N, C-alpha and C positions, 0 to 999 in steps of 0.2 A: 620277434622275444618284448615280456614285458618284465619291466624291473619295476618293485612299487616299496620305497620307501616312504612308514607311515610314522608314526608318530603322535603323541600331544602336543600343544604351544611350549615355544622353548627346549625342545626334546635334541634339534640339532640338526636335523631332516634333512633344510637346506646344505648345511656345510657338509653331510654328507654329498651331497649330488654334487656340487661343487670336485670336492675329494673326486669320487668318479668321473667327472666332468676335465680335471685332469689329466689323470691319466687314462684315458681313449685314447687310442693310434687310430680309430676312424674316423671317418664327416660326422661332426658331432654339428648340431642345432639344438639353442637353447629359447625356451618358449615360453615365453612371459607376458603376461597382462600388459596391454600397450603402454600403463602409463610409469608401466616398471623398468621400461626395455632400460633408458638412461642411465639409474639405478644400479642393475642387471650390468650393465656393460662397461661401468664403474667399475664394480665389484669383480670381472672376471679377469678388469685389466689389472687390480693392487693383486688378488693370491695366486692367476697362474702365468703371470709371470711372460717369459715369451712365448707360449704355450698360446696364447688368445688367436695368436695368426688366423692358426686352424675351425676357430670358432665363428658361429652366425649368432648371433644377439637377437630373437626378435619377437614379434607380437602377432597374431594370428593375421590383420591384413597386410602386415607388409610381408610377411613372406609368400599372401598369395598372392600381392602386384609381383613380388619379382619370379614368380612359377607364370603369371598369366604375360609377365616382358617380354620374356626369353620366346613361350612357345604360340604363341596369338597375337597378333596385331592389335594397338590396343587403340581408342579414342582418347581425348585427353577428359578427366574424369570430372565429374558435372558436380557443384560447389551445392551448398544450401541453398542460396541461393536459385539457381540455374531451375533447382528441383522446387521448388516452390514456383518458379515462374511457369515452370512447365504442368507441376499439378493445377496453379489458377487457369491456364489455358483450356486443360482435361477438363478441370468440373464446368466453367464457363462456356464448352462445349455443351456438355450431358446434361444441366442443367434442366430440362425439358424432358428428361428419360430417365429422370432418377423416380423408382415407386415408392419406398420409404421414406429419403429426404426432403423430396418435395422443395417446396420455398425453404429448406434451413442452410442447402447448397449456398445461399445469398448471403448468409449472415456471415459477419465479419468471424477470421476466426475459424474455418471452415475447412478450408483448405492446408492450414500448418497439421487439424488435427485427420486430416484424411492421409498427408505425407507420413506423420507419425505410425498408422493405421499399414501403410503401406511397407514403411522400411521395417515396421513388427514381423510382420509377415515373412518379407525377405529373411529378418535376421534370422525367424525359422524354419527356414528349408522349405517357404510356400507359396506357389506360384499362385496367375489368377487364373489357369487352368484349374488346377488341382480346386479353387475354389467353384467354379464352374463345373466341373464333376463330383463335387460334395452336394452342390443344390440337386443338378438332377437326377441322385440316387433314387431309389424308392422307398429307402428306408426315413432319407431326411424329407421326404414332400412329406412321409407319413407318420411322422412320431414329432414333427421340429413346429411350430406354430407359424403361422403364413406371412408373420411382419421379419421373422427371422428369417426365411429362403427371400424375401422381397431386401434384408440390407443385406444378406451377401451377395446377390445378384449386384445391387449399387456398387459395393464394394468391388464387384471382380469388376465391373465395367468401369471406374475410373484407374483401377489398378490395372487393365491391360492395355486401357487407350494413354494410361502416362506412360507405362512403359515403353508403348511403342514411339512413342513423341521422342523420349528421352533417349533411345536406343540412334533415332537419327543422328543426331547432335552430341550426342556425351557418352561415356562407361559409366556405370554405376559404381562405387566401391561396395553397396552392398551385396551384388552382383558376385563379387567378386570368391568367396568361399566355395560356393554350388559349380562357379565357373573351375575357378582352379581342382577340385576334387574331379570334375571330369576330363582338367586335362590331366592330371594325375595317372587317373585310371587310363587314359589314353596313350602316353609319354612315359620315358624312365627318366624323371624329373629328378630321382636321387640317385648318387650311387650305392651299391649292394651295405656297402658297411654305415651306413649310413643309420643311427641312432639321434633319436630327437628328447632332450631332457625338459622338460615341463613342470614347471616351479611357481605357484600362486596362484590356481586354481582352483575354487572349490567346485565349479559345478561347469558344466557345456550349453552354449546354447543349437538349436536345430543344426544352422548352417556349421558350426563348429564339430558337432560329433560328424556330419558327414566327412567333412575334412579330414578329421582324423580315420573314418574308417578307409576312404583310399589310402592313405595313405599304409594303413596298417593292411592291407589286399596288397600292396606293391614289396610286401615285406621290411618296413622303417622297423625297428623296434624302439622303444618308450622306455626312459626313464622319469618315471613321475613322481614327484615330492606330493603328499597327504595327509591333511592333521587329524585324523584320528589316531584311537589307541586299542582298537580292534574290542575295545570292551562294550559294543553295540549299545553306546549313550546315544539319548537320544541330541545332544547336542550338536553328534557328528553327523544324524544322519543322512544329511546332504552328500557330506566326502565319505561315507561309506559306498551310496551311491554310483558316484564319479569311477572308486577303485573297482565298481563291480564292473564298468563299462572296460577297463581294459583289465580286467583279469578273464573277461567276459567276451565281448565284442573286439578288440582291439591286441588281442594274444595271439597274432595269427601271424602264419609266414608265405605268402605269397596263396592263402586263399588253407590251410591248412592249422591249425591249432600248433600250438608251441608252451611249451611251458613256462611258469611266471616265477619271477625271484624276488624274494620277500628281503627289506632290513625292518625291523621294527626295532623301533626306541622305545614306544611305549609310554610310561610315564617319567623317563629322561630326564632333566631336567637344567644343562651343562648354559642355558639362559640366563639364571636367578642367582646372583649374588646375596640374594636376601630371603629367606628360607618362608615367607613371612607369604612371600610371593608366590612360592612356589604350595605351598600350602594352600593359598584363595584357588592357584591353579587349578588344582585337585578339587575341589571343591566345588569349580563350580563348572568341571565337567563331571556331575555326578558322584564322586568321590568321596570318601572320608579326612578329614584333615589325620594323617598320622600322629601329631603331636600339637602338643595346644599350642597357639600361634599370639604373638603379642603383637601391639601396634606398631611395632617400628617400619619407618616406610611407608606406612599406607594413613591417608590420611581423607577422613569423610567429611564436606560441607556443602551449607545449604545459603545462599543471599532471597531476600526480597527480589529481587532484579537480576536482571543478565548484565547489568553495569557491575553491579557488588560483585559478581562472580567472574567476571573478565578482569577488573581490579584486582581480586583476589590471587586469580591463576599467575596475573606477568608477575604482585608483587614478589610469589613464591618461587616464576623462573629467576627473577633475580639474586634473589636471597641462594638458592641454585649455583647461583654463577658468581657472585659477591662472597658465599663465605666458603662452598664447598667445592669452588672450584671444575666449575660444571661448563664446559663448552653449551654454546646457546644450542649446536649441532647436537647436543646428547639430550635432547627434549625434546619432544612431540606433542601435542596440544588435539585431540581426536573430541570431534564434536557429534551429537547426537545429530543437530540441526546445524549445519558449520551455514546455510544463508543465512539462517536468521539471526545468528551469532555473530556474523562476520563484522557488521560494521562497532559493536560494545567491545570486540578484542583487538579491530585495529586503532578503536581509540583508545581504548586503555594499554594498548604498546606503544602509541606514541608518546603515553604521559609516562610509560616507566623506563622507554625509550629501550623497550626490548625489539630486536630485528625479527619480526614473521614474516613468513610467506607460507599466504593463503593459496592450498591449489584448491581452487573453486572456479568455477567459469561465472565471467562475470557482461550479460549481454551488452552490449553497444545501442542495447535499444533505450538504455537506462539515462544516455549520456544528454548532456544539453545542445550536442551541435546535431543528434540525430532527432530530436524536438523541435529543433529547428529549424531542420528541411520538412515536417510534418505539418507545421504551423503555415510554415510557406505555401506547401500545397494548397494546405486550405483554406490559408486567404485566397490566393489565385482563384479558385474552382470558384468563393463564395466572399466577397468581400466585405463581410457581414463589418459593425464594428466589434461586434466580441472576439471575430480571427481574427482581424489586422490589428488587434489591441495586443493578442496572443503570439501576433507575430512582432508586435513591436517589444515586447516583455522579452522575448526568447533570449535576447542578448547580443545575436551576430549580427539583425539587423543594418544596412549602411543607408544612407541616402546622397544624389551626387551633390559634389561641394560647389558652393558657390564662388570660392574665389579660381580654383582649377578647374578648367576644365576636363572631362574628362575623369576624375579621378572622386572619390567617396568620402564621406566620411561617417562614422558609426553614430547610429541616435543618442545625447546626451541625453541623465537622468530629466532635466528639465525639459526638453524636446517629448518627453514619454508623457513627464505630470500635467504639463499644457494641454498635449492633446485628450489625456483622460478626462481630467477638469472639465474640459469643455464636449466632453462624449457624456459626460452624467449630467452639466448644464440643461444639452437641450436634447437628454434623451436619447443618444443618438449609438445604441450599443447595440441594436436588432435592426438597425437598416443599412441599406449597404451605403459603403465608403467611394463607390466606384463614382460617383457625379458631386459638386461642389459642396460645400457643406452650407447650410442654411446659417443666415445670422451673421455673413462677415460687415463689419460696419466699421471695427478700429482697426490700429496696427497690428495689436495683440492675435486677433481674431486672423488677421490676415497672417500672420504668423504662422497662426496653428493649417491653416489652408493650404501653403507651402507645403509643410511639412507633412499633410493630407494625400499633395497632391505626387508628391514625391516619392513615398511610399506604395503608394495603390495603382501610378501608372503605369512603371513598368509590371507590377503583377496582370493589369489585365490585358497589356498586351500581349502578356506570354502564353494567358488564358486565351486568348482569340488566334495567335498564331499556330494556338495546337489542338481547336477545334477539328473532332475527326477525322485524326489522325489516328496510325498505327502504335502500339507498344514499344515499337522499336525506336519509329522516330520521334516518341515522345520522350523517351527515355534519350534519347541524343538532345534533342532542341532543350530541354530540361539542364545539362550535362551545360551547357552551350551558357546557358540562361543563369547557372550558380557561376561562371567565373566571368561573364559579360557584365552582368546586370548587378549580382548580388556582389559580385567581386566578394569571392569566399575563400577569398585567400588573405586578404585586408584584413577579413574576419579574423580567421583561425590565429591570423598573427597578431592582433592587438588580444586574443583572450592568454597569450605566450608571455605575454609585457610585463617588467616590473614596475608595479604602480607605484612603487615607492619612492621612485626615483623618477629627476625629470631628464635623465638620460633616455637614451633609449636601450632597452636590457631584455632581455630575454630570458624567464623561468630554466632552467634545462629542464626540470620534471614536467613540468607542462607543456615544453617542446615536443619532448620525446612521447607525454601523451598523445599530445594532438595529433603526430606524423603516424601514429599509431591505429591511430583514429580514424582520418584519415585513407591512410593505405583500407581499411576494409572496407569506408564508404564509397571508395575507388573503386575496389575489386567488386561491389555489392553492385555499382551503377554499369562498371561493364561486363558482367556479368548476365543483366537483364537486358542490354541494348542485345548480345549476342543469342539470345532465348527466344528473347518476345522476338513477332513477327510483323504481320500488317494487318492483325484483327485489329481495329479501330479499338481505343481503352480511353476513357476520362483520367482529368487528372487526378478525382476521386478515388477512381482505380486505384491509379498508380501509388497515391498514399498511400493505400490500406495493403496495397503488395510491401512497399520500402518498409511499413511498420513490421509485417509480418515475418519478412526474411530479416532483417536487422535484430528482430527478437533471437532467432538462432546460430545468429552471429557470438561468438563470444571472443573479448580480448585475451589477449594472452601473456600475464605479468612475470618475468623472469624475475626467479628470487637478488633483489638489489645486493645483496654482499654472500655468501660464500656459506659463512656462520647465521644460522637461520635457524629460528625456530619453524619447525611444520605442523601446519595448521589445517584440518582435513575430516574426513569423514572417516568410522571405522573400514570400510568399504576400499577405499581409496590412500589411505595409508600404512607404510611398507618402508619399514625403513630395520638398516640391522645394529645390534650396538647399542638399541635404544634405553639412556642411564634411568631417565625419567619422564614417566608417562601422568599428562595434565587430560581426565575425560571429561568434558564439559554438556550439561544438556541431561544430565542422568536421571530426570525424573521418570515416572508412571506416564505410560503411552508413549514416551520418546523413546526407550532405553529398556529395551529394543523395540523397534516401530517396522511396518509394512513400509516399505518404501513408497512415497503418492506420486511416483513419473509412472503410472500406470500406462494403458494401454490408449487412453480415452476414446477411442471411437467403439472398442470391443467392449461390451459388459460382460459380468461375473455368469451369466446366461449364455451367452455370445461364446464365453469359453466351452461354458461345460458342454455345448451341444456342438461344437470342433472339436475337441476332446472325444468323444462318440465315436465321431468318425474318423479319428483318428488324425486328425491335426490337431496339436501340442502348440499355441500358439508362446503360452510360458509358465513357467511355474505358478500350484497351483498354491492357494492362501495358507497348506502347510506348509508347502518349499518355502515357501517366503518367510515366513515367519524360521522357518526354522534356519533359514540364510541370515537374518536379522539376530535370531539369537547366535549364530556361531559369528558374526560379527563383533557386536555385545565382548563375547568371547576373549574375542583375537584383541579388542581394544583392552580390556582389563588383565592381559597377560602378556603384553607385550613389553614395557618395561622390565628392566633388571634391577631396578635399585630401589628407587620409590615411586611410587603408586598417590596421584590425587586422582578424588572424584567429586564432581560439585553439577548440583543442579541447584534451578530457581523457584521459589513459594514457599509453602511450609514444610515443616518435617513430613508431613504425610505426603507431602508430591512427590518424596523418592522412591524411583526405581525399586523391583523384589533383589538387584542387587547389589545395592543399596543396605537395606536391610539386614541380607544375607550377609554382607560382607562385614559392618556393625557388630552383628552378634558373633560370630567368627572369632574377628582380635579383640571384641573386647573393648569394644569404644564406642562415644559418644559423636553424633553428628556436629559439626561447632557451626556455629550459629555466624556467619559472618561478619555482619552488620551489629555484631555486637563486645567485637573486635577491638584490641585498646587502637588507637587512633593510630599511631605510628607503629603498630604490625605494618600498616598497607602505606608508610613513606620507606619505599623504597629509592624517591630519585624527584630530583628537584621540583621537579611538576606532581606530581604524587605527593609528594611533602606540601607543596602549594597547594593543594587540590584538598588535602585533610585537614589542611588547617581553616578553609575558609569553610568545610563543612561542621566541623568539632571545634569552632572558637572557642564557642562558649566551655563546652564540655572538658574542652584541655585543660589540666592544671598549670603553676606558672613552673614549676620544672619541666613538665611535659614542653611548655612553649621554650623554651629556654632551649630545649633539647633541637627541638626544629630549626632553631633559629642557627645554632650550632652546625646543623646538619647541611641546610643553606649557604652557610657561609662556607664550608668547608666544598661543596661542588662547586664555589668559584658564582653562587648563581644569586644576584638580587634577589634578598626575601622579599617578594613582591607581594604575596599573600598578607601580610603581615602591614607590609604598609599603607596597601589598598585601605582593608581593617582601619588602622591606626588613623588613615585621612580620612576616611570615611566618618570615623568615630568625630574628628575635631567637624566638619562638615556637619553634620549633623547637629552637634551644637550652636554652631552659626550660620544660618538661617538657610542651610542646606536644599531648603523646599523651594526656595525663589529663586524663578527661573524667570529671564529676558530675553527675549530673541529681537529685540528692536526692529530695526528697519525689512530683517529675515523675513516678519509675518505678513507682508507684504507678499511676498513671492509662494511661498509656503498657504496662503489662505489667499487665496484671491476671491474678489468676488464672485459666489457664484449661492445655488440654492442647498438649502439644509434638511437634511432629513429627521424626523423629530431621535431618532437612533443618536441622531449627529448630539443632538440639542440636550439629549440625557446625557450623555456621555460629557459634552463642554458645562456642563451644570451641574455633576455628579467632581469633575476635577480637572482645571484648564489643561494642565500636564498630561495627562494621559490624554486628553482630543486632541492636544499637539501633536504627539506621535501616531496616532493612531489616523486621523483627519490630513494632519498635515506634511509628517513623514511621510504619512503609509507604510508604517512597521504592522505586519498583523501576520499568524500564523497562518499555514495551510493547513488545510482541512479534507477531510475523506468522505467516500460517500457513506454511513451507517447509521442508523436507527437512531438518530439522534435526536433530543429535543428541535433542536430547529429543521431538520427533516420530519419528524414525525407533525410539528406544527406545520408546514410545508403543506405534507398530503391532507391533512385534515383540514385546514385553508379550503384546497382544490375542491375538495367534495361536499364541503358545505357551499361551495360558491354553484357548480356545476348541478348541486341536488336544488337549492332555492329557487334558480334561476328557471327551472324544468317546474317547479311547484306553486312557485306564486307569478306567473308568466303574465296573467289578468285578474291578481288578486286584488288590484284596484278597481276593477266596475264589477267584480263577481266576491268579493269578499274571502279571506282567507279558506280554503279547503281543508276538510280532510287525509289524513294521510297514512292509508292504510299499514301495516306492517311489509308486506309484499310488494307495496309500492317502493318502499324504501330500502331495503335490501336491493329490488333490484338498480335503483338508484346508487346506492352505493357501490356494486359493485360493475357498475359502469364505467363511474369515477376512476377508482382504484385500477383499471384493465385501460382507462384511458392515459391517467398520470402516467402508467410504467410507460406506457409506448410515446410518450414525452420527452418525460428529463430521467428514467433509469435506463440500464442496461437492462438486458433483456433476461430471465429470472435464471438461469443456466450459467450466469455471470457472476449475479450477484450472490454473497455469503448467503450461507445456509442459515445464520443467526440471522439478518436482514429481511432473506423472504419469509422468513416464518412470524418477523414482527410486522411484518407487512400485511401482511394476510390475516392476525391477527388484530389489527388496528381496526378492522370493519366491523367487530363488536362492538368497541369505543365509538363509532358512527355510526353505527345505527340506532344504541339508543339516544346517542345525542340527540339528532334528528325526532326519534320518534315525540321525547316530550317537550322538546323546541318546536316541534311542530304543535304536540298536543295545546303547548301555552299557548300558543299564536289564535287556535282558534277561537280566542275567547278574548283577541284581543283587538281594538283597532290599529295597532301600528300594524302597516304593509310589508315585507321585505323586500324594497323598491331598488338598492343599487347594491352589487359585489363588486369588493374590491375593486372604489370608488378610486382613480387617483387622483389625486388636487396638483394640476400643474399647470403654467400659464395659460392665460386666454384659453384656458377646457371646463365645455361642460358638455351634460348629457342631459338632451330632453327639456332644453332653456333651466336647467339645473345649472346655477353656477359654481361647477366644483375647481373655483384661482386657489393656488397657495397663501397661504398666511403671510405679510410680508410686509416691509416695515423699514425704516432709515436709524443709521448711528452716524455720530458726529466719532473720529478716533482723535487720539491724542493731537496727531499732529493738522488737525482743526480737518481736515477731509471728510466727506462724507461718503457712506457707503449703502447701498441696498441690500436686506439679506430675505430670502423667501424661505420657507418651511413647509415643503410640499410633503409629500408621503402617498401612502394607499389606508381605505380607511376599507377593512375588514366585510363591514356591510352597512348599510345607511334605509331603516327607517324608518316610513310616513303614516303620521297615523291624522285621518283628515277628517277635517272640523264639518258641521251642518253648512257652518257659514262659508266656506270657502278655503276656512285658511289650514296652518298646515302645521304639524310638530313634528321634528328633528330629534331621533335617537340613533346614536351610535354604536355599534357593537364591536366589541375586540374580544377573540376567540383567543383564550390563552391555554397554552395543556399544562401547566401548573396555578398554583392558587399565586392571585393575587389579592394582595388589599388596596381599600383605597383610601387614602391617606393624603389630607390637605396640610399636614405639618411638610413633608414630601413637598407638595403642588406649589408650598409659600416658596422654600428653595430653588425649585426651578427642575421635581425630578417629576414625573411619570404625567408629562404635558400630554402626550400623544392624545388623548382621549378629548381631551377639554377643548386642546384645541384644535380638532377635527368639527366641533362640536360648534365652538363659537364663530369658528373661521366659515362653516356651510351656512350657520343660521344670517351673519353679518352680512356673507357675500347675498342672502337670499331674502331679505326681509322685506325686500319692496313687494314681493311674489306672495305675501301674507305667511311664508316659515318664522317660526321661534322655537328654539333650544327645550328639548323637555327631558333627555339624557346621555348619561353616556356610559358607558356598564361594561364592565370582563365579565365574559361568560367564560366558563372554564370547562376547556374544551378536550379533558386529559382524560385516562383512565379509568375505567368504571368498576363499581365493587358488583353491581348487581349479578354475573357470572357466577359469583359465588355463593350466592344465596338459592338454597334450596324452597322451590315452589311458595315466595310472598305473592301475597294477593296482588291485583294489580292496584289496587290504593296504596297500600306499603312502598311498592314498586315505586309507584310516582316522586309518593315522599322521601323514601329514601335516596331518591337520585336527586332531588332539588337539596337536600340535604347534603348530599355532596359537593352539586356543584351551586352553590350560591352562588349569584350574580351579584358583585361586587359596582361601584363607581358610583355615581352622582346625581341625582335629580333635582328639576326644578319645581319648588312648591306650585299646588295649587296645577300641574302637568297632566297628561293619560298617564305619564309612569306612576306620577305617584297617585291617581286615581284606579288604578289594576292591581293595588296592593295584594288584596283578596284571591288574585291568581295567584300566590306563591303559598295558602295553605296548606299540609300537608301532614301526615304524615309518618314519622322516621322512627328509629329506633335507637337512643340513646348510648352515653359511653358503658353503663350499666348492661344494658342490654334492653331497657326498657322501651317499647311501643308511646309515644309524646304525639299532640298532637300541635301543634301550633304556623305562627304564621312565619316562612320562612326568605321574605324580604327583605334584605339589606343591605340596599341601596343607600348613602348620604342624603338629605335634602337639604340644597341650596334655599335660601330666602332668596321670593322673587327680586325683590327689593336690591339684597345685594349681591347679584349676579353680576353688576359692575363693577362690585370692590374684585372683585376673582378676578374678571376678564382685566382690569388695572395694574393687578400685582405679576400676572402672567407676562405683561406684556414690559414690565418692569424689570424683573428679574434675568430674561431669554437677553432686554437690550445691553443691559450692564454687566452680563461676564461678553457677552457675544461682541460687545465695543473693547471690553479688557483684552481678549482675547487678539484681536483683530487690531490691537496696539500692541502686541507682543508679550501683554505679561500672560504666560502660561506656567503659572506659579503650582505646585504640587499640592495646593491645601484642599482635600476632599471633605465630601459631609461627612457627617457619621451619624448611626442610632445605636442607643443603647452600647453606647461606648465602643464598637466595632464601623471602623470606616468603613462605609456602603460600598463608593468607587474600588478599594483596594479589594476588595473578598475575591475576585477573580482575572486582577489584571496582573497584564502578563512585564508590565514596567516599573513594578513596585520595589523592584530589588535598585534600581538606578535614580527615583523622583528623589530621593531626601526624604520623604516626605515621612511626620509620625501620631500618632493620636491627637498629639498635642497641637501638630499643625488643623485640625481638623473643625470644622463646624457640626454642632448636635443641631439636628434637626429637627428635635423638641425641645425648643426653647421658647422662652415666655412668650416672646413675641410671634414664633411661630402658633402657638395656643389660643396667646388673644385673635391670631387672626381667625383660627378656627373656628372658636366660640363666637366671634361676632358673626359672622356670615352664615353658617348653620340654626337651622331654624329647630326651635326646643322642644321637648318633649313635652311643651306645656301646650303650645302650639299646633300640637300635631293632634 
């Protein structure tokens, strides 16, 4: 018999269910979702007293395990690592048999996608044989496309083999529900007077339905609490389907239909102590507000960013606890995208001293220890410079001690630095490090070689020892290597130590975290050892398998204190007597939003074809959306007293629920960013932060209030102290920085790139931090200006090498549009294969921008090749690297080199290398050659001699002058150093322009800038830049679009002398320890400070800066530039 308890949110359904549970004299089972078992057990203990002994509180999987343990012999359950290892074996053995997947089966991540697909099928109660049967049916063959049957055949193939391999060693929890259902049918698993009480479910999976059906057929009775008010409202559509299951399919007694009992609470509202929340609930479920509601207890707010949103939430939690007597456990924070908000909330919680328990999975793959294992295996497999340096930087690498035999010591920061410096100097990052370094001439270089040997030798020995061994043996030897050679125990202990004291102390929190983490790693390696067989496995394959396995293992973090705020998503958050709820991330498209944890291997079309054949893998889109809407309803109706709803963005980004709520209660949405700073000052740290952020906006009384608040907290008013101290320093030489003898450590003799020289000349302090201390921010693979430029450079090199291979002897060829399009497509395909992840692994935005880049590349090549057809310049060298003793076809490409004298009288040699995008040669009839260097720029770049005068924008001129000087004995002389705009094109937006107008518009939007030497070939070809274009007023104009600055030939030596002087002076100061924060400025703006990451700590002000538009710079420019009269 079924007893259905129904009612809207907060109507008292669960309370009624517990009352029935308490009075029931028979055998009782309380069935709840797995994540709610602990809380339900606690509630049973609190409410039912001594009656609890006869109640089993369980989830579906635990109940199935109990049944199987009693009636069936069981093996050890396979964990996620064992499953992935077995799926890896299955896919590897079937790779040649796949009709649909083919080579895709060898790609990273395919194994985890396959396992996810199989577990989805098992959850839905679908076996591999059912898939084979569906494929074989005539209706499927005739109606489904061929690729569908091929795909399902491949899935059934690895599903069946995986299942076979798995059951030889383990049992799978995913099979438990179906196995338990069969066991219930074959045995008397429950006493005759058993009733199952079901609470917390909105819907059931296919396997859960089979389990319930088996129980119903054996005469088990059900009492189920369902969130619906019998109104037929759309928001309850999925709950109504669940209710119908118990009315029809499960209302049976040994196969005979039985009467269904009902307890209906309708729209009762026992939860709400605030009538506004009841009215809001009625509105959300499709009803009408019974009476006008006021905004009491409901707050709606938004901020520009998640950090501001999190500050607002934590500040109000503190207000509730401090001013209104709430406990933290009375409060819940529900987030539409908790993984996205997690870091912002944790950071704010620390500032506001709010204890928050985040009920979120945290994969161990994100932890440094797992990255270390990956770096170790990658370096052992192929010990190239880049991979070994990644291993060194991991923070866990250790080397044998010189003082104590058999002991290891950690690599120091100095060790890392000198190895990286040496690798940069001799360009060793792409070379293998399993042989001695070249150029070992002094003690410092011998020290570098000693470190290399201690790092790499154990790795290469390990690699040799595991060649051609099976997976099981590889895992065993790898584990031995971790303990015997890598000394992982000491490495982990080092991470747990308190470095603030010289005494040996361990930080409790770190020790607990690493103990937990190592237990997971140890279990993973043990599981791999037990699961893998003697099939040969490479180090690379093991590394990939560990990456995949670790991504599936989550760290468990119990609450640090019992009285804490629960932070989770709408579907997982369930608590009794929640007084206040904060709903974060309530933005349009995210609240409600369809869950993104899709089935991976199954597309929407696959699901549709399978559903037509009677195999329902998951809910359809309408059902998923209904469940998402129901989650939102539950989140907004959970609070008994106060509700706060927040989102990030602008007011128009608000979810429809925010708008409806604001309209109902007649209130505005609060702009968090415009709140008074004192509103967010609810703790010492938060007050400290708000003082720093809003110091200039605070009035004198507000500042006094902050000081008093901090004093009351017993904390040092650090923000005020820091700000006042900074103000004093700024007034007294805050921009003066001296590092003395430290300069020799952080600036050893080395080669410099033009970018480094630019930074050095622009601001010595910024250069010191970036290149001396190596303080840099990480970056992602996005379509930034840097990546756009790299891709465009690659296309140019690829295309020009093929177009102009024979141009020296035959002249520059004509390049047709079809040829250009083909070259662009080939170059982009090759670039993706070499430097990017697969298209499926990059973001949709990146892929779209990547494909769109081909348009700009096409026009760029079209008009560049058109110009070159009429030019004597022949593109000759591409991506030419200036390095020691470098030459290409007898063309000397040695770097710029000079000596500087330091303050202590010592001399140091400095070289400036780099890579030239393109070098063109104009061949004279007398055998002479003129050099033109080209630099592609994605943005606008002006050629300014005033900036050159102070050491900025030297790169192109340095390249030109250096290459000309290196090869002057071979008849080479400088002609031009040009910036060529390689950014986006406006031509795609112009409808049907003439070819002449197209060319002119291109020249106008891509005007080459730079410097040309008087009387050289670049100057003689000025007429090649004549063209028609459309001005700002929409009128067509025809003029010469040549815009290079012409340098008098007789004054070229003056230019070269000035460049050498400014580089030597600045390099000498820096290497002598003077790293002052005295940047260069232009038009009142500090040039180097615009995008500088260090401007908050340098102490520089605009008064410290030197203006590049000085009289000296102007006079220099006027002296060497060819006058208009001379032209």
